[in-house]
N, C-alpha and C positions, 0 to 999 in steps of 0.2 A: 368423616366419621368412620368408626370401626365397622367392618362388614358383619352382617347378622348371620349367625350360624343356623344350620338346618334345625338343630334342637330348639332354638328360640322360635323359629317359624312354626314348628309343630306345636310347641307349648302354647303359643298365641292362638293357633287354630283350635286346640282342645278347650281352652278357656271359653272361646266363643261358641263352641259346640255345647258346652255345659250350660251356657246362657241361652241355648236354643236359637241362636242366630242363624240367618240364611247363609249357608256355607258358600253359595255361589255369588254372594254380594258382600262379603266381609271386607272391611278396610284393610288394604295391603300395608305391611310394615316394611316392605322392600320393593324395589323396582325389578328384582331378580325374578325371572320366570320360574326358576326352580323353587324359590321361596313361596311364590304364589301357589304352586301346585301342592307343596307340602302343607301350607296353611289350609287349603280347601280339603285335602284328603284326611288330615288329622281331625279337622272339624267334623267331616262327614263320618269318620270312624266313631266319634263320641255319640253323634246323633243316632247312628245305626245301633250302637251298643244299647243306648237308652230305649230305642224303639223295640229292639229284640228283647230286652229285659222285661218290658211291659207285656210282651207276648208270653214269655216264660212265666211271669207271675199269674197271668190269666189261666194258663194251663194248670198251674199248681193249685190255684184257688178254686177255679170253677170246673176244671176238667173237660172243657169243651171250647172249640175255637170257631167253628163255622158261623155261629150266630153272633159272635162278638165282633168279628172283623169283616165288614162289608165294604165294597168299593174297589176301585182299581188304582188308587194312588200308590206311589212307591212306598210310602210309610206304612200303609195298611197291609200291603203285600209282605213287607219285611216282618211286621209284627205277627201276621198269621203264620208265616213260615217258621218263626221261632216257636210259636205256640204249638204248631203241629209237630215239630221236631222234638219238643219237650215231651209231648204226649207219647211220641214214639219211644223215647228213652224210658218213660215210665212203663210203657207196654213191654219193653225189652226186659225190664226187671220182673214184671208180673208173670211173663210167659217163659222166662228162663231161656232166652235165645242162646244158641251155641255158635261155635266158630264155623259151622257148616253153612251158616247163612251169610252170604257175601253181599252186603248192602253197599251199592255205589252211591253214597250220599255226597252232597256238596260239602265243602270245607266248613262253612259256618254251621250248617245243619248238623254235621258230625260233632262239632264242639258242643252244640246245644244238647244233643243226645247224651253225650258224655256227662254234661253238667247235671242232667236230670236223672242219671242212673245213680242209685245208691250203691256205693262200692262195698257191698257186703262180702263176706268170705266166699259164699257160694257163687258169686258172679264175677270174681276177680279174673277167672279164666276167660270170660266173655270180653271184658275190657281189654285184657291182654291181646285178644285176637284182633281187636280194632286197630292196634298199633303194631302188629307183627310185621307189617310191610316196611318198617324203617330200615334204611340202609346204613345208618350210622354216619352218614356224610352231612347231615343237616346241622350238626353242632347245636342242637336244641338245649335250652336250659332245663326243661323238665321232661317232656315226652315228645316222641316223634310218631307221626302217623304215616300212611303210605306216601310214596313218591317224595320222601325227604321233607315232608311238611311238619312243622313244629306245632305242638299243642301244649296245653297247660293242665295241671291237676285241677280237681274240683276246688272251687274257692279262688281260682286265679283266672286271668284272661291274658291273651297274647298282646304283647306290646306292638307298636307300629313297625318295629324292625323285623317282625316275623319270627323271632327266636327267643327272646326273653319274655318272662311272665311278670305280671303285677297283680297284687291282691285285689279281689272284688269286694267292695264295701256293700255287703248284703243289706245292712241296716239302712244305707242311703238309698238303695235301689228298691227297698221294700220286698226283698226276696227272703226275709227271715220268716220263721214259723212261730214267733213268740206269741204267747197268749195275752189276753187282756190282763192288765196289772203287772205285765212284765216289760222290762226295758231292754232293747237290743243293744249289745256292745260288740263292735267289730273286732275280730282277731285276725291274725295273719293266716290266710287260707280258709277262714271259717268265721263263726260268730257264736256268741252265747247270749242266753236270755237271763236276766236278773230281775227278781221280784222288786217291785217298787216299794213294798212294805214288808216288814219282818213277819215270820210265821206266828209270832205271839207266844205267850207263856204256855209251856207244855208241849211245844212243837219245835222241831228242828228241820232245817233245810237240807234236803238230800241232794245227791249228785245229779239227779234228774230234775232239779229245780222244783221239787214238790215238798210239801210240809208233812212231816211224819210226827205222830203224837208220841209224847213221852209219859211214862208212868210217874205219877206223883201223888203223894198223900196230902190230904187237905184236912184242916180242922173243921169237923162237922158239928152242927148244933144238934143236941139231943132233946127229944120231947120226953118228959117224965123223969123219973129218978131211977137209979140203979147203976150198976157198973156198965162198962163199955160192951161187954159180951152180952148179947141178946137184946141190946138196945136198938131203937129205931132211929136211923139218921135221916134228917130232912135234907134232900138234895135239890139244888137249884136246877132250872131247866137247861142251863148251859153246861152241865156236868152229867157224866154217866157213871154207873157203878160197874166195874169190870169184874172178871172172874176171880181176881185176887182180893176182891172186896175193897178195891181202891177207887177213889173218885178221879175220873179222867176228864180233862178240859176238852170241850167241843169247839172246833173251828167251823162256824156256820157257813162261811164263804166256800169251804170245800165240801162240807157235809150236805149242803142243800143244793138243789138244782135251780139255778138262776134265782138267787135270793133277792136280787135287785132288778129293777125295771131296765128295759133296753136303753143303752146309752149311759148307764150308771156303773160305777166300779164298787165292788164290795170291799169294805175295810173291816177286818176282824178286830174286835176289842175284847177286853177282859170280861168274860161272861156274856158277850153280845156281839153285835156287828153294826156298822153304819154303811149307808149307800151314798157315794159321792159321784158327781157328774164326771164322766170319762173325759179327760183332757187330752184327746188325741189331736195332734197338730198335723194337718195335711199340708203337703207341699203345694207349690204353685201349680194350678191346673187341676186340683182335686178339692173335694169337699166331703164332709161326713155324710154317710148314708142316713136313711131315716132311723135306723137302729142306733146310730151314733157309735158304732163299733168298727167301722171300716171306711177307708177313703175311696171314693169313686170319682171317675173322670167328670169334669165340668164341660158341658157342651157350650163352648163360647159362641157358637154360631147361631144359637137360638135367639129369637127376637126378630122384630121387623127389619132392623138394620144389621144385626149381628155385631161382631167385633171388628168388622172390616170396613165400616162406613160406606156401604153401597157397593163394595167390591165383592167378588166371590169368596166364600168362607168354607174351609175344609176343617172339620174337627179332627184332632189327633188325640191319642191317648196321653192325657196330661198336658195337652197343649192345643194349638190350632195353627193353621196357616192360611194366609190370605192369597187367593188367586186374583192378583191385581189386573185391572184392565190394561189394555195396551197403552203404553206411555207412562206406566207407573211401576214401581218396584217395592217389594215388601221389606220394611225395616224391622229386622227381628228384635231390635232393642226397644224401639218405641211401639212395635206391633201395629204399625199402620202402613198403608200404601202411600208412598211418597212419589212425587212427580220426578220423572227421569229428565235430566237436562241433556237431551240428545245432542245438542250443539256442542256441549263440553265433552261428552263421552265419545263422540265420533267426529272430531274436528276435521273439516275438509272432505268428509265422505257423504254428507247428506245433501248439501246445497252447492251449486256451482259457484255462487258468489257469497251471499251473506245468509246466516242462519240465526233465527230468533226463536228462543224457547217460549212455548206457551203451555198452559196446564194440560198435561196428558199428551202433548204432541209437540210439534215445532212448525215453524213457518219460514219459507225461503223468500228472499227478496234479492233484487239485482242492483248493481251499482248504476250510476248515471250513464245513460247511453244504451241501456239494455232493458228488456222487458221479460217477465216471467213466461217460460214456455208452458205448453199445455200440460206437461207432466208435473208441473208445480215444483220442479227442482232445478232444471237447467234454465239458462238465460239465452234469449235470442237477441240479436242486434236490433236496435230501434232505429228506424229510418226517420231521423229528425227532419230531413228535407221535406217530408210530406206536410209539415206545418209551416213551411216557408219562413225559416228563421233569419235568412240573409236578405239584404237589401237588393242584391242582384242575382248571383248564381250560387248554388249550393251543391256540394259533393258529399254524399254519405260515405263514411268510413266506418270500420268495425269499432263499435262502441262510442262513436262520436260523429261529428260532421265537420266539414271545412267550407267556409265561405270564400268565394273568389269573385273577382270583378271582371267586367268586360274591358276591352282594349281602351286605353285612355283614362282608366281609373285605377286606384290602388286601395287595398284594404286598410281600414282605419287601425292605427296602432292602439287606440283607446279601448274599443270594444271588440275588434276583430269581426264585426258583423256588417257595418255600414261601409259603403264605398265612397271614396273621395276622389275628386277630379285631380288628374296629374297635370300640372302646368309644364307642358313639354318645353315651353320657351324659357322656363327658369331652371331647367336641368343644367348640369355642368356642360353637357354637350349641346345645349340649346342653341348656341351661336352657330353651330354647324348644321342645324336642321334646315334652316332656310338660307338662301343665298343673301337675301337682303334683310327682310324683317319678318319676325314670327309673331303671330297673333293667336293667343290661347282661346279655346272654346271649351264648354263642358264635354269632357271625354275625348277631345281632339284638339286640333290647331289648324291654322292655314297660313300660307306664306304670301307675301306681297313683294312687288318690285318697285323701283323708283317710278315716279309718275310719268316720266318721259324717257324715251330712248331704250326701254326694256319691255319685255313681255314675259309672262310666267311660262316656264317650260312645261311639257306634258307630264313630267313627274311631280308637278305641283310644288316643287321646292326651289328649283334653280331659276335664275333669271337669264333670259337670252337677249342678246343685243338686237335691236331693230336696225336693219340696214336701210336707212332712209334713202340712200343713193339708189337702191334697187327698187324700193317700194314707190319711189317718186314723191316722197313726202318732204324732200329737202327744199330749200329756197334759193339754190344757186342759180345764177344767171347763165345765159348761153355762152358767155365768154369765160365762165369759171368752170373748174373741174370739181366735182363732188367727191369728197373722200370720207368714207365712213369711219368714225371712231367709236370706241366703246361708250355707249350711252348717248351718242349724238352723231354729228357730221360736221365737216368743215368744207367751206367753199374756197378753193385754192386757185390762184392765178400766177403762173410762172412766165416771166418775160426774160428773154436773153439780154445780157448787157451789150453795149456797143462792141463791134467787131466779132460778135458771136451770133450764130443763127441756130434755131431749134431744129434738131434732127427729128423729123416726123411731125405729124399733125397733132393739134391740141385735142385731148380726150375729154369727153363730158364726165366720165367717172374714172377716178384714179384708184387702182388696186394697191395693196401693200407692196407687191412685188414690182410695181411699175416704176420706171425711171424716166424722168424728162431730162433730155440731154441737149446742152448747147455746145456746139463745137466752134472753134476759132475760125473766123472768116475775115481776113484782113483786106483792107482796101489797097489798091495798087500804090506802090511807093510808100506804104505806111510801115517804115522801118521799125517803129516802136512796137507796133502790133506783131510784126514778124519776130522781133527779139523777145517778146513776152513768153516766158516758159510755160504759162498755163495754156494747155491745148484744149481742155474741155471743162465745162461747168455743168454738173448734174444735180438734179433734185430728186429725192425719194422721200416718202412719208411712212410713218410707223405709229401705230397706236399701242400704248402700253397701259396695263392696269396698275393700280396701287397694290404692290405685292403685300399680301397679308403676312406671309412668313418668308422672309428673304434670308436664305441660308448660304447660297453660293452665287457666283456671278452668272448672269443671264446673257447669252449670246443673242444679239438683236439684229445686227447688220453684217453682211458678208461682202467684202470688196474683192471681186475676182479680177485677175489680170490675165494677159495673154503671154506673160513671160514664163519661161520654163523654170523649174526650181533649181536646175543645175545648168548654169550657163557656161560658156567656154571660158577657160582661164585667161585666154588672151584678151577677151573683151572686158573682163573685170567689171561687170554691170550688176546693179542691185536695185531693189525697190524698197523705199522707206515710207512707212505709213506714219501720219502725224495728225493730232487733233489741234486745229488752229483756233477755233472759237467755240463758245457755247457750252463748255464743260462745266455745268453748274455743280459746285461743291465737289468737283473732281469725281463725279458719279459715274464716269465712263472711262474706259481705256481701250486701246487697240493693240492687238497682237498679230504677228505674222505667222502663217501656217502654210504647210504644203499639203495640197489635196490633188490627187490624180496627176502628180508631176508638175503642178502649176502652183504659183504663189498666190495665197489668199490672205487678205487682211480681215480680221474678225473684230468687230466692235462689241464690247461687253459692258453691261450695266453692273457695276461693282458695289453700288450703294443703293438703298431703297429711296424711292422718291414718292412723296405724298401728293396726290392730285387734288383738284385738277390743276394741270401744269402744262404749258406749251413752251417749246424751245427749239432752236435750230442748232444742230451740231455740225460745225464746218470741219470737214476732213480733207487731208491732202494725201495724194499718192505720188510720191517723188521718185522719178526714174533717175538713178545715179549711175554715171559712167565714169570710171577712173576717178572717183571721189568728187565729181562735179555733177550737180543736178542738170540733166539735159533738158527735161521737161517735167511737167506735173499735171495731174488732173484733180480738180476740186469736186468734192461730193458734199452737198448740203443735205443733211438728214433732218427732216421736219418731224419732231417727236411730240406727240399729244398723249399726256398721262391722265387717265381717267381717275375720278375720285373713288371709284369702287374697285374691288379686287376681281370682279367677274366681268 
């Protein structure tokens, strides 16, 4: 839209001032701050002019001010000031003040003094003295007063620009001195009064708006006979006989003092007059006095409720103003006090959260999670946990609360309030919580181990193997050796084959690192035994779990020799390791390694085995000299694979 000019803003303000609207609450026609100020000031200027004019009229009509304007309102003070200043102007005319009197009057009072002075010939010098302080720099349209301030001639008033002047409509303001039966007509800079009826036959209207009689001859009726000379003329009561022996028409409305009753207008007719009711139209805020010849102010504030419906009422000249109660504002158009919607006028400045308008006031409220503070405007956090909204634990947070659960429970996704048991055994990691079996309970769980061969560890999760050979819970005989395996035990009996004898005594319990060794012992002259390359037969035992995750070969047995890793080149000797029997599904292999300068054979598990499973892995350590096996040692590895991984 096109921007609104300053002149349009002022014009709107003046129109609202003419309608006696409240200048501090007029509807704005633009969001511009400048336009708002211009609207209010132009509106206030019109109201001030009207109020001041009422004071001037009071000074002219009644010649007194103190008893007419009482009170301390701004309107009353302005009207009294204009009334007093007008009386001062009239006094200046009557006492013939000269330039020697330096009156330091206010600007508005000075204008009123000037307006009430009659600019007669003998007082022109005084008026000239009032404006002799002009410097010529004000660029005024008509006159300039001291300090380059502009003023206007009588019949004009200063425009809002402070320089130009505009005509005062004395007829509209009631500032004319027209008499009864006369109609006021405004002219540029002044006014004139025109009779509402003509002067009638025999009279003419003078420049002073009065009727002047004209000489005229009339046909008279004679009584008796004879010529005109010496005859007697019968004269009507509405005619008189002048010095020239002529009959002159009488205007009773002018010739008599108050020929009609108060409130009536005298209308002259041929040979008589009539009285008609005076049709004076008073403006808004005025009514005819008891005499019917003058408009007086209406006191709208009289009565039990007055014009303001229970609010304070202040009577003004030609109007009134309501002193509205708190929470209301006066609507100068409807002339009533209307509720102020404080929430809309002051958004975000009254209440911390929500604002609700009520009649004559407003009410603050808070959003969920808060309560109204003692000042009625701010909101304090509400501790919802005091009402125990959660099934287990509650934590208050600003403007809300948060439920949480004890260990072993989780918050419900449905309501966020109740706690549900966590099935730890069903979690993706549930298989690793317990070594063997997980049992869920409300808010927790517990682990168990196989019925035999294991016991629950102190951590409550792992299963520990029970060494029956140590605890004495095995069932092996005295001729057998007890070997503990994971989850159980084995009763072993090792006998050396013919031509071999056991090195060492039989042990009641065999450890993993133990080796039972049978060495060759030939009978005399037993050439076959002597030529047999097997020098020793050994037995060792090992317990293996069922590997849960088999990712790389596991080294399970180490075959250590007494041969150095670097033999003499002249001897050309070597040791060859080999798996002779028991390699189920080729799950094992054997590699040769050097450790601490000696040759070591390492047996590795290269494939997973699922227990429970028992097997004997027969290994050979071949001593080769010049490409020929000189002798060998046999090692039988007894392998027991548990069905569990622990």
